[in-house]
N, C-alpha and C positions, 0 to 999 in steps of 0.2 A: 124582146122576151125569148128565152131559149125553149127547147123542147120540153124541159121539165117545169116550165112555167115560172122560171126565175128571171128577174130583171138583170140584164147584162148590157154592157156597152159593146163588148167584143163578142163575136160569135164563137162557136165551138166546132171542132172537127170530130165527126163520129165515124169510127172505123167499123163498118157494118159487114159482118160475116154472112155470106150468102151460100146457098146449097152447092155442093160439089157434084150433084147429080139429081137426087130426089128433092123436088121442090117442097115437099112436106117438112124438110129439115130446117126451113127458115124459122126464126123465132118471132114471137109476137112483138117483142121489143124492137127488133130490126124492122119489121113491117111498119110499126107505128112511127119509127124514126124516119124511114124513107118517105112516108106520107107527109110528115110535118117539116122536114128539112126545106130550106130555101132552094137548095141546089144539090144534085147528085153528081159526083165526079166518078166516072166509070172508065175502067180500062178499055172496054170495047162497047160503045153505046149500042151498036147493032145487036150485040149479045145480050146486054142488060135490059134492052127494051122488051124483050120477050118475058123476062122475069117481072118487070113492072106491069106489063099488060096483063099477065096472068093474075096478078093480085089487084088490078085496077088502080095502080098508082100513077098519078099524073104529074108528079114533081119534075121540073125541068132538069135536063142532063147536060153535062159537058164531058168531053173526052180528056182523060188523064192516063197516059201510057208511057212506056219505056222511052219512046223517042221524043217526047215533049216534057218529060217529068221535071226537069230543072226549071225551065222558063214558066211552064204552066203552074208549078208549085208556087212560084213567086206571085203569080196572078191570084191564085186561090188564097194564099196567105193574106194578100191585100184585101180580098173580099171578106175574109174572116175578121180582119181587123176593123172593118167597117160595120160589123154586126151581123154578117150573114152566117147562118148555120149550114154547114156542108156535110153531107154523108158521102163517104168514100166506099166504093165497092170494087172488087176485082172480078174477073170473069167467073171465078168459082173459089169458094173458101174465104179465108181471113185476109184482109188487106195487110200488106207489109210482110207477108210470108212468101218469099221468092217472087216478089212483084215490085213495081215502082213506088208503092205506098210508103216505103221507108223514107224516101226522099222528102215527101210532103210532111211526114211526121217530124223529121229532123228540122226542116225549115220552120215548122210551127213552134217547136221548142225554142229555137233561136230567136223567134219573134215574140215569144211570150204568149202565144195563142194556146188556149186550153184544148187538150185532146182526150178523148175517151174511146175505149174499145168495147164493142158489144160482142161478147163471145158467141161462138157458133162453130160451124164445120171447118175443119182443116184436114186436108188429105193426109198429111204426115202423121198426125195423131191418130186418125181413123185407121190408117194402115198399121201403125205400130201396135195398137190395141188388138187388131185382128190377126196379127202375124204369128202369135204363139211363141214369140221369142222374148227374151228378157226386156222388161220395160222400165226398170228402176233407173238405169243409166243409158242414155242414148245421145247420139249426135246427128244433126240434120245437115246434109250436104246439098240439098236441093238438086239442081241440074249441075253436072260436072262441067267445068269450064271448057269452052270451045278451043281456046288457045292450047296448042299441043304441049308447050313447056309447062304452063300452069296446070294443065290437066294431069300431066305426069307427076308433078310435084304433089298434087293432092292425092293421087293414087298411092304414091310412096309413103305419104304421111298416114294414110289409112292402114298401111300394112300391119302395124302393131296396135291399132285401135282396139281397146278392150270393150268399149261400149257398143251397144247395138247401133248400127249405121242405117240411116234412111236416105235414099237417093231417088230423085224423080227422073223419069225418062219418057220420051215420046215413043210410040210403038215402032216407027220406022227406024229408030236408032237403038232399039232395045238389044238386038243381038250383038252389035258392036260393043255397047257398054257392058253387057254381061261378060263378053269375052275379055275385055280389058280388066274388069274387076276380078274375074276368076283367075286370070294369069298372075295378078299381084297378090290376091288374098288366098288363093288355093281353090282349085275346082271342086274340092270336097267340102268347102265351107257351106254351112246350112244357110239358106235364105228363104224368104217368103215373097213371092211376086204377087202384088195386089193390082187388079185391073177393074175398071168400071165400078169404082167404089160407090156404094149407095144406089146403084142402078139395078135394073132387072137382071142383068147377066154378071153381077158382081162375082169376082173370083179371088180367092186367096190360095195360091199354090205353093206349098212348102216342099222344098227338095234341096239338092245341092246345086251349085253353079253349073256343074257338068250336066246334071239331069235337066235343069231348066233350059239350058242351051240346046240340048239334044231335041227337046220338044219344039222350041221356037225357030230352030233352023229349018224345020220342015213345015211349020204351021205359023202363018203370019199373025202376030198378035193384034188385037183390036183394043182401042181405048187407051187413055193415058195410064201410065204404069208407075207404081211406087215399089221400089226394091228395098226390102227390109233385110238387113244382113247381120248375122250373128257376129258379135265381137270376138276377137281372139281370146283364147283362154289365158288367164293370168298365170296359171300354173305352168302352161307350156312355155310362156315367156321366161319365167323364172328358171325352168329346167334348161332352156336354151342358153340363158345367161351363165348359169352355173357351169354348164358344159364348156363354154368358151373360156371361163376362168381356169378350169381344170386342165385345159390344153396348154396353159402357160406354166412355166416353172414358178416356184414360190418367189424366187428373187425377181423374176420378171413382173410378177403380180405386185410385189412390194414396190417396184420401181414406178408402176402406174400411179400410186398414191404419193410416193416420196417426191416424184417429179413435180407434184402440185404444191410442194412446200409442207406437206403433212409429216410430222415427226414419226420416227420409226415405230414407237410404241403404239401410236394411234393407227398407223398404217397396218400393223399386225392385227389390230382389232377388226379393221375393215376387211382385210384379206380373209380372216377367219369367218366373218359374217357372209362374205361372198361365196365361200366354199362350203359353208354349212358344217364347219368343224370348230373346235375350241382354239382359243388363242395359244394354249399350251402346245397343241398339235402343230400349229404354224411355227412356233418357236423351235420345237424339236426338229421339225423338217428343215428349217433354215440352218440349224447347227449341223445336222447330218450332211447337208449340202456342202458346207464349208470343209468338213472333214474328208469328204470323198474326193 
């Protein structure tokens, strides 16, 4: 029988969101699930036992972390297939968000094991809503890659990102990461640095990369950090693109499209659109160029 009182042969995996700081943020549904589950898989059992003790939860635990995620996931899937209900928790926040939970979920789907997610705290969403920056469109990068080449590739990819960007960082790496991001995105780009989310000394500091760097080069940050970065202006990108086109002659611009197999008539339409002029203006300009 599962946690909802339904008869089942196989068990179910419950992704249980836990507080990112303030223990009062845990939901009643998560508490009930943690109490009734057959087993709790925790990223760090030493960390999670404090949460369980606080709420008087006696359910057995097992470790499930980055270094055993593939093999341990196979074991846990086997237990689920035998009818065990398992609750997955991360150190803080929602399992599967920048942690090994995604591997277990993937294996569950491959094995036909049912998965459900119990909504609750997530640092990325908490920081985004607190940032004062646009929330309609955003991208989540979590921690930037450690590998230098991959890290640079991601940074270059973010250069023209128009959505609000969310990045995680540890306090002892904050200055380096802010420096790298600022050099690529511009030191005058607006950001909000969120620290100690939901805790007593929670802070959301909105400024530019340059201003935030100036502060933390002389003041050591404390607590895990979420960097929320304003996306690049779409109008700025369009202006920059149009300027690059205008630096070409009309014939050079036409050649860009004609070299792709586009006929001359259609190429003229595209050139006119790029330059923000009429097709007739392009035609006349090309004619004048031939006569000169």
